[in-house]
C-alpha positions in Angstrom: -61.8 2.2 -60.4 -60.5 -1.0 -58.8 -57.2 -0.7 -60.6 -56.7 2.9 -59.3 -57.5 1.8 -55.7 -55.1 -1.2 -56.1 -52.3 1.1 -57.4 -52.9 3.6 -54.5 -52.7 0.7 -52.0 -49.5 -0.6 -53.6 -48.0 2.9 -53.6 -48.8 3.4 -49.9 -47.3 0.0 -49.0 -44.2 0.7 -51.0 -43.8 4.1 -49.3 -44.1 2.6 -45.8 -41.6 -0.1 -46.7 -39.2 2.5 -48.1 -39.4 4.6 -45.0 -39.1 1.6 -42.7 -35.9 0.3 -44.5 -34.4 3.8 -44.5 -34.4 4.3 -48.2 -36.5 7.5 -47.8 -35.0 10.0 -45.3 -36.9 12.0 -42.8 -37.9 9.5 -40.2 -38.7 10.4 -36.6 -37.1 13.2 -34.7 -35.1 12.4 -31.6 -37.2 11.6 -28.5 -38.1 14.6 -26.3 -39.5 14.8 -22.9 -42.0 17.1 -21.3 -40.2 16.6 -17.9 -37.0 18.5 -17.4 -33.8 16.6 -16.6 -32.6 17.2 -13.1 -29.0 16.2 -12.8 -26.5 16.7 -10.0 -26.1 20.3 -8.7 -22.7 22.0 -8.9 -20.3 21.5 -6.0 -19.8 18.5 -3.7 -22.4 15.7 -4.2 -24.4 14.6 -1.1 -26.7 11.6 -0.8 -29.8 13.8 -1.0 -28.5 15.2 -4.3 -28.4 11.6 -5.7 -31.9 10.9 -4.4 -33.2 14.0 -6.3 -31.8 13.0 -9.7 -34.5 12.5 -12.3 -33.9 11.4 -15.9 -36.1 12.0 -18.9 -37.7 9.0 -20.4 -36.7 8.0 -23.9 -38.3 5.5 -26.3 -36.6 2.5 -24.7 -36.1 3.8 -21.2 -34.0 6.6 -19.7 -31.9 8.9 -21.9 -28.4 7.4 -22.0 -26.6 10.7 -22.4 -28.2 12.0 -19.1 -27.5 8.8 -17.2 -23.9 8.8 -18.5 -23.3 12.4 -17.4 -24.5 11.7 -13.9 -22.5 8.5 -13.6 -19.3 10.3 -14.9 -19.8 13.0 -12.3 -20.4 10.6 -9.5 -17.3 8.6 -10.5 -15.1 11.7 -10.4 -16.6 12.8 -7.0 -16.0 9.3 -5.5 -12.5 9.2 -6.9 -11.6 12.6 -5.4 -13.1 11.6 -2.0 -11.2 8.3 -2.0 -7.9 10.1 -2.7 -8.6 12.7 0.1 -9.5 9.9 2.5 -6.3 8.0 1.6 -4.2 11.1 2.2 -5.8 11.7 5.6 -5.2 8.1 6.6 -1.6 8.2 5.5 -1.1 11.5 7.4 -2.3 9.8 10.6 0.3 7.0 10.3 
């Protein structure tokens, strides 16, 4: 009886070690959230739109793909506004 229990414990430890090292597939599914992602709305971005952005939480913080998408959008909006402002300033001169 003791030998059977010892073999079962060794088998369980080996299985956990194999999963932890990636030798056995499966693993955990990608992190999900119960809270919906609220990104930037379509059209020009206003300060209130940035205040309303909410990111889903992942295992180690915010989901990087959502944060990257918002930052990309903000970068493009700021670039367009900078170009428009520079054009207006050069037209005044």
